[in-house]
C-alpha positions in Angstrom: -78.9 -60.1 -110.7 -76.7 -57.1 -111.2 -73.1 -58.2 -111.7 -70.4 -56.9 -109.3 -68.8 -54.8 -112.0 -72.0 -52.8 -112.5 -72.4 -52.5 -108.7 -68.9 -51.0 -108.6 -70.1 -48.2 -110.9 -73.5 -47.7 -109.3 -72.3 -47.4 -105.6 -69.9 -44.4 -106.1 -72.5 -42.8 -108.4 -75.1 -43.0 -105.6 -72.7 -41.7 -103.0 -71.9 -38.8 -105.3 -75.6 -37.9 -105.6 -76.1 -38.0 -101.9 -73.1 -35.8 -101.4 -74.4 -33.2 -103.9 -77.8 -33.1 -102.2 -76.2 -32.8 -98.8 -74.0 -29.9 -99.9 -77.0 -28.1 -101.4 -78.9 -28.4 -98.1 -75.9 -26.8 -96.3 -75.5 -23.9 -98.7 -75.9 -20.5 -97.1 -76.0 -16.9 -98.2 -75.7 -13.6 -96.4 -78.5 -11.0 -96.6 -77.3 -7.5 -95.9 -79.7 -5.0 -94.3 -78.3 -1.4 -94.4 -79.3 0.7 -91.3 -79.6 4.4 -90.7 -81.8 5.8 -87.9 -82.1 8.9 -85.7 -83.2 8.4 -82.1 -84.2 10.8 -79.3 -82.5 9.4 -76.3 -82.8 9.6 -72.5 -79.9 8.3 -70.4 -80.2 8.0 -66.6 -76.8 7.6 -64.8 -77.3 6.2 -61.3 -74.2 6.2 -59.1 -73.2 2.9 -57.5 -69.9 3.6 -55.8 -67.1 6.1 -56.2 -67.2 7.2 -59.9 -68.9 4.0 -61.2 -72.6 4.1 -62.2 -75.4 2.0 -63.6 -76.9 3.4 -66.7 -80.4 3.0 -68.3 -81.0 4.2 -71.8 -84.1 4.5 -73.9 -84.3 5.8 -77.5 -87.3 6.5 -79.8 -87.1 7.0 -83.6 -89.4 8.3 -86.3 -87.3 7.1 -89.2 -85.5 3.9 -88.2 -85.8 1.1 -90.8 -87.5 -2.3 -90.4 -89.8 -0.8 -87.7 -87.0 -0.7 -85.2 -88.4 2.5 -83.7 -87.4 1.9 -80.1 -84.4 0.7 -78.2 -83.5 0.3 -74.6 -80.4 -0.8 -72.8 -78.6 -1.4 -69.5 -75.0 -0.6 -69.2 -72.3 0.6 -66.7 -70.0 3.5 -66.7 -67.1 5.2 -65.1 -66.4 8.9 -65.1 -63.1 10.6 -64.5 -62.4 14.1 -63.0 -62.7 15.8 -66.4 -66.1 14.4 -67.2 -65.0 11.7 -69.6 -67.3 8.8 -69.3 -66.7 5.2 -70.5 -69.6 2.8 -70.9 -69.5 -1.0 -71.1 -72.2 -3.7 -70.7 -70.1 -5.9 -68.5 -70.1 -4.7 -64.8 -66.9 -6.6 -64.1 -65.1 -4.3 -66.4 -65.4 -1.7 -63.7 -64.9 -4.0 -60.7 -68.6 -4.6 -60.0 -69.7 -8.0 -58.8 -73.3 -9.3 -58.4 -74.8 -7.0 -61.0 -76.7 -8.2 -64.1 -75.0 -8.2 -67.5 -76.0 -5.3 -69.6 -77.9 -5.5 -72.9 -79.2 -3.6 -75.8 -82.5 -4.3 -77.7 -83.8 -2.5 -80.8 -87.4 -3.5 -81.5 -90.6 -2.8 -83.3 -93.4 -5.0 -84.5 -92.1 -8.6 -85.2 -88.5 -7.5 -85.6 -85.9 -7.3 -82.9 -82.1 -6.9 -82.7 -80.1 -8.0 -79.6 -76.6 -6.9 -78.8 -74.2 -5.1 -76.5 -72.4 -1.8 -76.8 -69.2 0.1 -76.0 -69.3 3.9 -75.8 -67.7 7.0 -74.5 -69.1 10.4 -73.7 -67.4 13.7 -72.9 -69.4 15.7 -70.5 -69.1 19.5 -70.2 -70.6 20.1 -66.8 -70.0 23.8 -67.0 -72.1 24.2 -70.2 -74.2 21.1 -69.4 -73.6 19.4 -72.8 -72.2 16.1 -73.8 -70.8 14.4 -76.9 -70.6 10.7 -77.3 -69.9 7.9 -79.8 -69.5 4.1 -79.8 -70.4 0.7 -81.3 -73.4 -1.6 -81.1 -72.4 -5.3 -81.6 -75.4 -7.3 -82.9 -75.5 -10.9 -81.7 -79.0 -12.1 -82.7 -82.6 -11.1 -83.3 -86.1 -12.1 -84.2 -88.3 -11.7 -87.2 -86.2 -11.0 -90.3 -83.2 -10.7 -88.0 -83.0 -14.3 -86.7 -79.3 -15.2 -86.5 -78.3 -11.6 -87.2 -74.7 -10.3 -86.7 -73.1 -7.0 -87.4 -71.6 -3.8 -86.0 -73.5 -0.5 -85.9 -71.9 2.9 -85.2 -73.5 5.7 -83.3 -72.8 9.3 -82.5 -74.8 11.4 -80.0 -75.2 15.0 -78.8 -76.6 15.5 -75.3 -78.0 18.1 -72.9 -77.0 17.3 -69.3 -79.3 17.5 -66.4 -77.0 17.3 -63.4 -79.7 15.6 -61.2 -79.2 13.5 -59.2 -79.3 11.3 -61.0 -77.5 12.7 -64.0 -79.8 12.6 -67.0 -78.6 13.0 -70.6 -81.3 14.0 -73.2 -80.0 13.9 -76.7 -80.1 12.9 -80.4 -78.3 9.8 -81.6 -77.5 8.8 -85.2 -77.1 5.0 -85.7 -75.6 3.7 -88.9 -74.1 0.5 -90.3 -75.3 -2.8 -91.7 -76.7 -6.1 -90.4 -75.9 -9.5 -91.8 -78.3 -12.4 -91.6 -77.2 -15.9 -92.6 -79.9 -17.8 -94.5 -79.9 -21.4 -95.9 -80.6 -21.5 -99.6 -81.2 -24.5 -101.8 -79.5 -24.8 -105.2 -82.3 -26.4 -107.2 -80.9 -25.7 -110.6 -77.4 -27.2 -110.0 -78.7 -30.1 -108.0 -81.5 -31.0 -110.4 -79.0 -31.0 -113.3 -76.5 -33.2 -111.5 -79.2 -35.6 -110.2 -80.6 -35.8 -113.7 -77.2 -36.6 -115.2 -76.7 -39.3 -112.6 -80.1 -40.8 -113.3 -79.4 -40.9 -117.0 -76.0 -42.6 -116.3 -77.8 -45.3 -114.3 -80.3 -45.9 -117.0 -77.6 -46.1 -119.6 -75.6 -48.6 -117.6 -78.7 -50.8 -117.0 -79.6 -50.7 -120.7 -76.1 -51.8 -121.7 -76.3 -54.6 -119.1 -79.7 -55.8 -120.5 -78.4 -55.7 -124.1 -75.3 -57.8 -123.1 -77.5 -60.3 -121.3 -80.1 -60.7 -124.1 -77.5 -60.5 -126.9 
């Protein structure tokens, strides 16, 4: 039978080893994926009421990384008298009720990114041109982008087809970085600590046996 004094040493040692292993399982790291891609875009602006519209956008790229060669999105916009247009994925931002929430998807092969966007475009209806910029807020993904987060910036130059509906055909540059949280084991540290703990247990038991037989 192991005496209580030895148990008093073994119990906290065991708890320490359990804690070390648990901390190793919970350890995470961030993988950073830089992003730069050029997209040919088509934006259809469909009036809903007054100066508020529903907007559908599609982009195609030849050089976007990670096979994210296509994106599509649904958003909403409001245009003032001077042609300044503000976009947002939430229809309630512009007082619309009963409309679906907007979205943005970048995809290609097994990889996908999900997110939302904020943007603004200045339309020159006299010269039929437009200039825009904004942010893409990444909130998840698939493939290598599972659990992805991040913010991408984009800038865009458009040619305006007054329609109806108004169509913008342009080129967009998307840049930024994407972060993906990944669990990582710490085998080296954990193995050393567990080994040290095991040696400590063996030493204590050996000392106990020597005391008993001596």
